[in-house]
N, C-alpha and C positions, 0 to 999 in steps of 0.2 A: 468570488472575484476579489482580488487584492486592491483595495482603495487607499488604505492608510499604510503607505510603504514604510514610514518611520517606525511604527509599532511593529510591523512584520520584521524589519531588520533588527530591532531590539530583541524580539523573540529568538531570532537566529543566533544573535550574540549570546543570549542566555543559555541556549541548549549546548553551545560550543564551549562554554566555560568549564564544564565537567567532562567533556569528551574530546580527545585529541586524535588526529589521524595523520600523523607525520609521514606514514608510509605512502600517502597519496601525493606528496610533493613531487613535482616534475613528471607526473604520470599522465598517460592518455586514457581517458575513461569514456566508454560508450554507455549511454543510458537509453533504453528503449521505452516507449510509452511516455514520451516527454511532455505530452499534453495532459496527462492524468493527474489525479490527486497526489499520488506519491512521487511519480516521475518528475513532475514540474517542481515539487518542493526539493527534491534531491539536487536538481540543477541550480536552484536558488541558493542552497547551502554551499555547494561547490564554488559557485560564482563569488559568494561572499568570502570564502577562504582565499580565492585568488586575489580579490581586491584588497582585503584588509589584513591577510596573513601571509601574502606573497607565496602562495602554494605553487604557482606557475603550472597549473594543470591545463591540459588540452581536453576540452569537454565536447563530446559529440552527442547531439540530441537526435534520436531517430523517432520519426513520427509519421503517421499516415497523412495527416492534414498539415501541410507546411504553413498555410495561411494563418491558422490559429496560433501556432507557436511563434511565427514571425511577429505577430502583433505584441506578443508578451516578451519575447527575448531580443527584440531588435537592438536594445542598448547593451546587450551582453557581448563584449568584444571577443572573449575567449571561447565562445560557443559556436561550434559548426553544426548546422542543421542539415539533416539528411531526410529526404522524403522517401519512405520505404514502409511497406506493409511486411511485417515479419513472417507472415505465412508464405511469402515468396522468397526465392533464393536471394540472399543478401548481396546487393550490388556494390555496396561500399567496399573498397579494396585497399585498406590501410591497416597496418599492425596496430593493435591496441594493448594496453597493459591490463585493464580490467573491464568487465562488462557487468552492468546491473540490468537485469531483464525484468521490467515491470509491465510490459505491454500485455493487456488482457481485457476481454469483456469482464467487467468486475462489479456490475450492479444488477439488481433483480429484474428490471424491465428487459435488459438484454438477455438474461437467462430465459425469461418467459417467451420472448419473441424470437430469439435466435439460438436455441440450444445446440444446434448442429455447428453453427459458426463459432459458438463459445468453445465447444470441445475441440474442434479442429484448430481454432486460433491458438489455444493454449498449447496443444501438443505439437503441432507443426511449427509454431513459432519458436519454442525452445529447441526443437530439433535443428532448425536453421541457424539459430544462434550458436549452438554447440558445434555444428559443422564449421561455421565461420571461425570460432575460437580455435579449433584444432589446426587451422591453416594460417593463423595470423598472430602467432607468438603470444597469445593471451595468458597472463599469469593465473587468473582466476575468474570464473563466472559465478555470479550470485543470482540465483533464481528466486524471485519474489512469489512465493506460493500463498497459502492462506490457512488460517486457523480452522477453516471449514473442513480440512482434510481429516479431522478427528471424528467427524460424523456425530452420531448420537451416543452420548455417554450413558452411564448407569447412575443410579442414586448413590452408589458408593464412591463414585469419582467426584472429588471436590474440584480438582483442577487437572487440565490436560498437560501431561509431560510429553516430551518429544518422542518417547518410545511407545506411546499409547496408540492403539488402533481401534476405532469405534465402528459402528454400523452405518453404512450408507446404502440407501435403497437404490440399486442400480437400474430399476425399472421406472424410476421417477425422472422425467425430463429435467427437473430442477437440479438433479444430481450431476448435470453436465459440467457444472463448475467445479465442485469438490473432487469428482472422480478424475477429471482431466488434469487438475492441479496435482493430484496424487500420482497419476501416471507420469506426469512431467517430472516430478521429483525422482521417480525411478529411472527415467531416461537420463537425468543428470548423473545418478549413481552408475548407470550402465556405461555412459561415455567415460566416466572416471576410470572404471574398471578396464574397459576395452582399449581406450585410446589415451589414457593418462591425463585427461583434462581435469584440472583442479576446479571443483565445484563446491559451493555451499548453498544452503537453502534457508530462506527467511520465511517464517509463518506469522504474518501480522494478524492481530485481532481486528476489531472494528476500528478503523482509522477515520478521523474527522479533522477538519481544519479549513482555513481560508482558501486553500488551493482547490477546493471541491469545484467540479464543473457544473454548469447549469443543467446538464442532462442527467446528473447523478440521481438515481431513483432510490438510493438507500434511505431508510427512514430518518436517520439523523441529518442527512443532507436536506431532505424535504422539510424537516422541522426548522432547521436553520434558515432556509429560504422563507418559510412562513413568517418567522419573527422579523426578518429583515423587511418583508413586505407589509408588516403591521397586521398580519392575519393571525387569528387563533390557530393553534396546532390541532389537527384532526387526527385522532387515533383510530386505527382500523382493527384494533384488537384490545384485549384487556391489558396488554403490555407486561405480562408477568415474566417474560423471558429475560434471563440474566445474561449479561455479556461483559467481556473485557473490552475496554476502550483505550485508545492511545492517541494523543495529539500528534498531528502529522509531522511536526518538526522533531518531536521526540522519536517518532518512527524513523525519520531520516538518519538521525545519529545512531540509532540501533542498526540500521542497514549498513551504514559505513563501518560500524564496529564489527559486524559480522564479516564484511568484506575484507577488512584488514587484519582482524585477529581471530576470526572463526576458523575452526579446525576443518580441514578438507574432508568432504564426505559427510559432514554433520548438518543437522537441521536445528534451527534456533527459533523459539517462540519470541514474538514481539508483543508485549503487553505491559500494562502499568498496574501494579497491585493497588494503587490508590485510585483506580478508575474502574471499579467493578460495580455495576449498577443495572437495575432493571430498565426495560424500555419505557415503562410508565414513569419511573423516577427521572429518567433522562428527559422525557418530554416535559414533565412538570418543571424541571430545573431550567430548561431552555426558555419555556414560556415565562417563568418568573423573572428571568433576566430582562425581559422586554415588557413586563407588566401586561402580559396576555394570558389567555386561558387555554385549557386543553378540552377539546370536545371529542365526542365519540360517534363513529359511523360504521356501518357494515362495509366490509371490503368488497370490491368487484371480483369477479371470477379471475380476471387477469392478474389482479393484485395478489390474490390468494395463491396463484400458481408460482409467483416469485418468492413467496415467504420461505425463509429458512426453517425447516421443521425442528431444528434442535432447540430444546427449551432452556438449556443451560450451557453456555460456552465460555468457560473461564480458563485462560491459559496461564500456565506456570512459567514465569520469566526468569527464574533463578539461574538457569544455564547461561542466559544472555548476560545477566548481571555479573557472573563470574569472569566474563571477558573484560569487565571494567565499566560497562554501560550504566549511566545514571539518567533517569528521566527527570524532567524539570517541572512539568505541569500536571496537577491533578485534573480530574474531569471538569470540575467547576471552573478552575483557572483556565483550562484550555478553551472552554466555551466562551468565557469572558473575553479572552484574547481573540478568538475567531470573530465574535460579533464586533469588537473594536476595529479589527482590520478590514472587515467586509462592509462596514457602514459607510 
């Protein structure tokens, strides 16, 4: 939860110094999943551009729970809020210039408890968005997929490039997330081929930051909540898994770069080469920032069901950087800013 608004706005200002999006001036942009970690941060950045850079954008925030977003966005004058579950036919009936589709079940507890809803939500959601785009003069749809689509790599693979295809166990219910994300990417490509809809795909790595929700069950979100509550971090594994991370506001500028400059029909990784770290190192760093400790416990069966089986997930972001994108925050800096904003 954002408490220190001044620090948060300084962060937004910082990430925009190196990244410009003039193509978005005077445009109408629909963002789904506007209550989520990424979707809410996108709206914050676009609203900042409207206020301080005179972008004159019309922003449409689509959410399932209007009450939650109203509490957060009530002072945003250029944001229109639409209550809509994307798995249902889109009721909103205005032309839009761009769509950024972030809505998804996106953390382990939801994968474990609701694998069917996760799969259907991802696939039916993007299908409804693409149908809407095809009849509302949309210039481009950006689908926010996931780095999990690469599955399990091999020892020879140091980093996942966009053309890599790894193994995903289709008989594991935990695969509901990466497989439905992968199928949704193919649906984007299919709509482009059959109906001429301009689509691009973003594949974020592990994203963190002050816009995380209270229900987010990803380990990094749990660890941040622990430290904010003055609690020691509890690890449920040895934490040897290596991951790419990216601060949420750097992720937003990457998404906007892909939207405005990404080549139609292409996928782009979102990651920060200065933020590659093991889960154990990540936990120790977060604890150290708050003078707390890391403890170890055995996981519950439900927690084990939600674990990502991939031991190493490092994304190559060079294709994104060629578009001109520059991240601002290393992992340590991003954690410091997150804790400052949420305290």
